[in-house]
N, C-alpha and C positions, 0 to 999 in steps of 0.2 A: 794674565794670572787668573786662576779660578779658585774661589774659596768655597769648599764644600762644608755645609752645615750638617751635623749629625747629632743624633740623640746621645750616643755614647761613643767616646773616643778612648780606645785602649792602646796606649803607646808601648806598653810592656815595661818601660823604664819608670813610669809613674803610676799611681793608682788611677783607675778609670775616671774619666772626666765627663760628667753629665753636661749636655748642651755644649758639645765641643765643636771644633772645626779644624780643617786642615787646608792650607793654601798650597796650590801646586802651580809651578811654572816650568815649562819645557821638560815635563816628566819627573821633576824632582820637588821634594817638599821644601817650601820656603818658610813655613810657619805651621805650628800645630799646638793646640791647647784649648784654652777657654774661648768660647765663641766670640765674645766681645774683643778680646785681645787680638785674635787672628784676623777678624774683620778690620780692625784698626790698622794692623800691620799690612794688610792688603792694599789699603788706600782706596781712594775714590774711583780709581780706574779698574779695580778688580771686579770680575763677574762673580756674583754670589748665587750658589745653587743649594737649595735645601733638599737633602736626601731623605728627610723625614725620620721616622722611628726606626733607625738602624744602628747597629754596632759596627764600628770600623776597627779592624785590627791589622797588624802587619801581615803581608803574605806569608804563608807557611813554608817551612823548610823540611823536606823529607830527607833526613840525613843519611838514610841507608835504604837502598832498593836495588833490584836487579831487573831493569826493563827488558832485557833480552829473554827473560823467563816468563814474560807475560802470556805467552801462548799456552802455558800450563794452568791457566785460570780454571778451566773446567776439569782439571785432573788433580784433585786435592790429595794430600798424603793418605796413602792406603794403610799406613802403620803409624803408631805413636812412637816407634823406635827411631831415634835420630839417624843412626847408621843405616837402618833399613830404608829410611826416606832418601838418604844420599844415594844408596845403591839404585833405588827406583828412579831417581832423578837422572842419574848418569845413563841408565838404559833408555829413558825417554828422549834424552838429548841426542843420542846417537842416531835415532831414526826420524828426527824432526825435519819438516819441510821448510826450507829457508824462506819462502815467500810467506808462509803462514806465520813464522816466527817474527818476521819484520813487520807484517801488518798488525800483529797483536801489540808489538812494542809501540808502533805509531799511535794506535788507539789508546794505549796506556798513557802516553805523553799528553794526549788531548784531555784525557780524564783528569790527570793531575792539574792541568791548567784550568779546567772547568771547575775544580773544587778547591780553589784558593791557594794552591801550591805555586810558589814562584822560584824555588830552587831545589835541587836534588844532589845527593851524593850517590851517583849511579855506578854500580860495579858490574863490569862486563868481562867476558872471556874473549870476545871477538872485537874487531876494530870498528865495525859499522855503527854501533850505538853512539859513538862520539859525534858522528855526522848527524845522526838523528837528533841529538840534543842541540847541535849547532843550528839546525833548521827550525827548531822550536823557539818559543818565547822564554823558555826556562833558563835560569842561571844555574851554575853548579860545577861540580867536578865529575869528569868522565874517567873513573878509575879503571885501569887495565889490570886485571887480577892475574897474579903469577902463582904457579904451582911448581913443585919439584922437591920431593922428600929426600932424594939421594944427594949428598954433598958433592959427589963427583960430577953431577950434572949442572951445578950452579952456574959455572962460567958460561957454558953454552946457553942456558936459559936466559941469563942476563943479557947476553949479546943479541939473542933473538928478540927479547922484549924491547931492548933499546932500538933495534931496527924497526920493530912494529910501531913504537912510539914516534919515531921520525916520520914514518909513512902517514900516520894519522895526523900529525901536526902539519904535514905538508898538504893535506887535503884542503882545497880552496874554501869549502864550507866551514871547516873547523878553524882554519886560519882567520876567516872573516868574522867568526863569532867570538874571537878573543878580545878582551879578557872575560867576557860574560861566561864563557865555557872554557875550562882548562882541562888538560889531560895529565894524568899522573899514574905512575906504576905503583902497585900496592900488592902485598902478599895476601893470599887467601886466608890462611890460618896457621898456627904453629904446628898442627898435625899434618899439614900438607906442604910445608916448606922447610928446607934444611937450614941449619944454623948459618952457613955462609950466605944463603939467599936472604934470610931474615936480616942479617947484619948489613948486607949490602943495600937492601931496600930501605932499611931504617936510616942508614947513613945518608942515602940519597935524599930522603925526605927532609932531614935536618939541614943538609947543605942547600937544598932548593927552597926551603921553607914552605914546602907543599904538604898538605894533609896526607896522612897514611891511614888507610882504613883496614882493619884486620878483625876477622871473627875470633872471638876470644872467650874461653870458659863458657861455651854454649851448652855443652852436654856432659853427662856423667862419662860417656864413652871417651871424650877428650881427656878428662881428668884421669881416667884409668890408664890411658896410653902413656902419660907422662909420669904417673906414679910408679907403675911397675911394668910397662910395656905390653900389657895384656888388653883384652877386650875386643869388641866388634870393629873398632877402627883399625887396629893392627891386622885383623883378619881381612878387612876390605883392601887395605894397602897391598897385602900379599896377593889377593885375588886379581888386583889391577896390574900386578907386576911392578908396583911402585915402591915396594919395601926396600929398606936399606939393611942388609944383614949385619952391618956394623953398628946399628943403632942400639944404644943402651939407655934405658929409661933413666932420666935424671933424678927421679924421686922428688920432683918439685911440682907445685901447682902450675898450670899454664901461665898464670900471671908472673910468678916468680921466674919461670923459665925465660919468658920474653924479656923480663927486666935484666937478667944476667947477660942477655945478648945485646943489651942496649937499645932495644926496639921501642921501649916506652918513653915517650918524650911529649912535649906540649903539642907536637904535630899529630900525635896518635889519636885516632878514633877507635876505641875498643868496642866492638860490636857485640851486643848481648850481655856478657858478664853476668850470667845466671848463677854460676857456681864459683862464688868468691867468698873468702872469709875475711876476718879482720885484718890479717897481715896483707892479704891481696889489696884490700882497700887502702891501706896505708901506702903501699907501693904506688898504686894508681894516683893517689893524691899527691904524693911527693914528686912524681914525675910530670904532673900537670896534664894528665891524660883526660880526655872527655869520653864518657861512656855513652853509647847510643843504644837505647833499649827499643825492642820491637815486640811488645807484649803479645799481640795476637799470633805472630809467627811462633813465638815460644810456646804458646798454648797449643797450637795446632800440631807441633812436633813433639809435644809431651816432655819437653826438657826442663820444665819448672818455670818459676817466676824470678825475674831479676829483683834483688832486694833494693828497689829504687829509693825508698826512704832512708835506708842505711847508707847507700851510696851518697846521697845528698848530704846527710848529716856528717859524712866523712870529709866534706868539703870538695867533692868531685862534681864538676858540672855534668849534667845529663841532657842529651839531646834525644829526639824521637825520630824513629823511622818505621816504615811499614814492612820492610823486607820485601820479598817478591810475591807475585801471585801464585808461585809454586807452593807457598806455605801460608799466605795471608788471604783472607776472603776478598779484599779489595785494597786499593791504594789510597783510600780516603783518610787523610790525616785527622779530620774531625772525628771519625770513628775510632782512630787510634788513640786520640786523647781521651775519648769516653771510655775505652777499654782500660786504659791505664788508671783512670780514676776509679773504675769498678774494681780493679785488682787491689788498689791501694787507696782506700777511702780517706786516709789521713792526709793525702797530698792535697794541697790547696789548688783551686782552679788556676790561680795566678802562676803557681810554680809549673803546672802542666802546660799552660800556654807558653811560658818562657822556654820550655823544652822544645816546643814545636816552632819556635820563631828565633829569638835572640841566640839561644844556645847552639842551635843548629847552624845558624849563619856564621857565628864565631868559629865553630869547629871546622867549617868548610872554607874559612878565610874570606867570607863574604860580608862581614859585619860593617864594612865601610859603606855599603849600599843597601843592605837588607837587614831584617830581623827586628827592627824597632821603628816606630814612627817618630822621626827626628829630623831636624833641619839638615838639608843637604843630601838626605837619602832618597833613593828612588821611590816614587809614589806607586809602588806595586802593593796595593792594599786589598784586603778582603772585606766584603760587606755582608753582614748578616741581619736580616730583618727581625725586629722584636716580634714576639708572638702575643704577649700580653703586656699591658701598660706597666706592671710592676716587675717585669723580668729582671733578674740580676744578670748583668751583661757577661760577667765571667762564667757564671753557671751556664748560660745559654751557649756560649761558643765552645765550651769544653764538654758539652753533652750531646754531641752529634746533631747539630741543627740540620733541618731538612732542606733549607734554602740558603745557598751561598752564591754570591756573585763577586764581581771585582769593581774597583772604583771606576775603571774606565768603562765598563759595561753600564754602570749606573749613570755615568756622564752621558753616554750615548742615549740611554733611555730618557734622560732629562731633556735632551734636545729633540726627541721625537714628538 
């Protein structure tokens, strides 16, 4: 057993503890709290290592990203129009070099690990990102994203998706990484999935108790499609040959539309939720949905700001994600926390850190092992050096610290 002494311990479930400690054995936390208590719990046989003036927090959870789009890091949105960005993205994907795409995704995984992230909710259209996650040290869900706007295509799409899922889960690397990494089918968005497809995927998530991740209420274009069937998204679906001539706009908000289809459940991660009103928030709260906000992606695409304080005050848990490098400047969750605080100065640093740790872990079904510093959980912890003697630890970790390491790297350095 090793007892690590730290200047500040932030467990997320309790206020920060000055002169704290965490005891680790076989990769799991056996005690955490005040220094004296943890040292006593460790007993005379424990090895004690002082990490000095550092803050230790749970490893971060990036609840929404698309690793397979990492090759677009140098090709930022050319337009602030959401549908224009989608059109541009589709064109770029059609001519992408597979080797370049995979190399960029591998580099992105390493960047996440190097910057305090221990788990992800990764959304992919292809099968190979699941094996990429399996080879990494990350935990999380490898979501396989499903599309299909025409109801007549739903049965075929579901059969193909189920076959793809079986193939992925049979991969030796993916099978060997279970349960650290699991694979789940998920719909892309209400505007790209038919009602039968949405119902089937929603029901599957409930039956399997797996998370379901869906882009929701992200743009005005999405709102217009469901309000009256007009706007750029309707035009894009026609351009792509994906339009359903029998579609009739329900005259509902995207949130209400999904709720009537039974898609909103405690398994649901509603990604973005920029354009939501009081009634929408009431629905999300009543169904036990978690909202995942991606502030820098929203800003880059010009879709607006998610009303995070209102979402929280409605009793809805909020998790944090970076989205992809196709719309975000980087995958640094510390930068994402800082951006969220800049957008909403009334949010407390403690609430923002909770979104990047405990809330994300719970939303992805990983809270038994991750999200907080607590007995029995994995000791996958991030270490941030203090800059000045009087630094507020919560302010420091939610204001884009320049140096981040891991508990295990700190352990290795202590041995050197």
